[in-house]
Structure formats: structure tokens, C-alpha cells
N, C-alpha and C positions, 0 to 999 in steps of 0.2 A: 494548462487546462485544469482549472481548479476542481472540476467535477470528478477528477480522478484521484484527488488527494484522500488519504486514509480517513480523515475526520468526516469526509462527505460520503465515502463508500461503505464505511463500517462505524457509524457513529456510536453504536452500542455493540458490545462483543457478540459476534456471531450473527448480527442483524445487518445483512448487506443490502445496499440500495445502489443499483447501478443505472437507474433510469436516465439521468442526465448524461452520463458517459456513453450509455448505449445509443442515445439519440445522436451524439456527436459522431460516433463511429459509424452508425448506420448512414447518416447524412453524407459523410465523407465517402463512403463506399458507393453510394448511389450517384455521386457526382464525380467519380473517378479520382478522388484524392487519396493519398496515403496518410496514415495516421502513425505518428510517433508518440508513444506513451511516456508520460512523466513517471518518475519513480513511484511505485505504490507505497514506498516508505520514505518519508521525509522527516528527519528527526527534529525539524524546527516547527512542524505543524501536525502534531499528533492529537488524536482524540483524548479527552480527559481520562477515559478509562484505561488507556495505555499508560499514560503518565502515572497512574496510581499503582501500577504493578510493582511489587516489592521483591520479586524473585527473578534472578537471571534466567533460570530454567523455564519459568512460565513465559517470560518475555520472548525467549528464543522460540518457543512453541507457537506463541501468538503470531510472531513475525512470519514464521514458516507457513502457517495456515493462511495468513492474510495474503502473502505473495502468491502462494499456490492458487488460491481462489481467484484473486484479481487477474493475474497473468493468464491463468488457464481459461478464464471466461473469454478472453480476446485472442486466443490462439488462432493464427491465420488472418486476423483482422487488423492487428496492430503490428507493423513491420519491424519496429525496434523500440527498445525501452531505454530511457535515459537513467543512468546510475542504478541499474537494477541489482547488479551483483556487488555486494559489499560484505565485509566481515561482520556477521551478526554478533560474534563474541566481542569484538572491539566495540560495537554499538552498545551492547549490554554492559560491558565493563565501564565504558564512559558514563553511562546513565547511572551506574551504581557506585561511583566514586564517592565516598563519604556516607553512603547509605547503609542502613542496618541490613544485615543478611537475613 
């Protein structure tokens, strides 16, 4: 479900747009279907503003905020999340190999 990917739900930092995903979740609920959510963080498909972050600490805070906002919005509506829990430190370290600190 592409409408749930980070670049579509928070294209600009702190500016959330869930309209398309809300529609899918609402439609599924009205028709008796369960919804399994795609990971709110997918390191192959990030918004450009996330790619531009140069600090591990800022990236970790941004990831935490995004996941909390995204998953919290659908509490009780999405029954499971694919690949939600992963090591944010490893994600940050991988992104910053060879990068200036």
C-alpha cells in the first residue's frame, strides 16, 4: 500500500498527510476487511528531507516521531504491521557510514 509510505505520509518534516491511507483503512473497515500495515519506515523509499539529515541523533528522533504518529493514528484499525520493529541505531549507523559527523 504505497499510500502508507513515509514519503507520502510526511513529505515535509512534521507535515502529515494521511488522506489516502485513511480512505483505504476506512473502506476496509466498512467492508469487513482486516488491514495489515506496511512498515512506516522503509529505508529504500525515504522522503528527500530525511535523506538530508546529517545527525544520527536527529535521525533517531525523527524516526521515533514518525513511527509514533503513524502507528498511533491507526491503533485498533490496523491489526498488524510488517517490519515495524527494527534497530534504529543500526539503521542510523548504516546511513552514516562514511558520512561526516
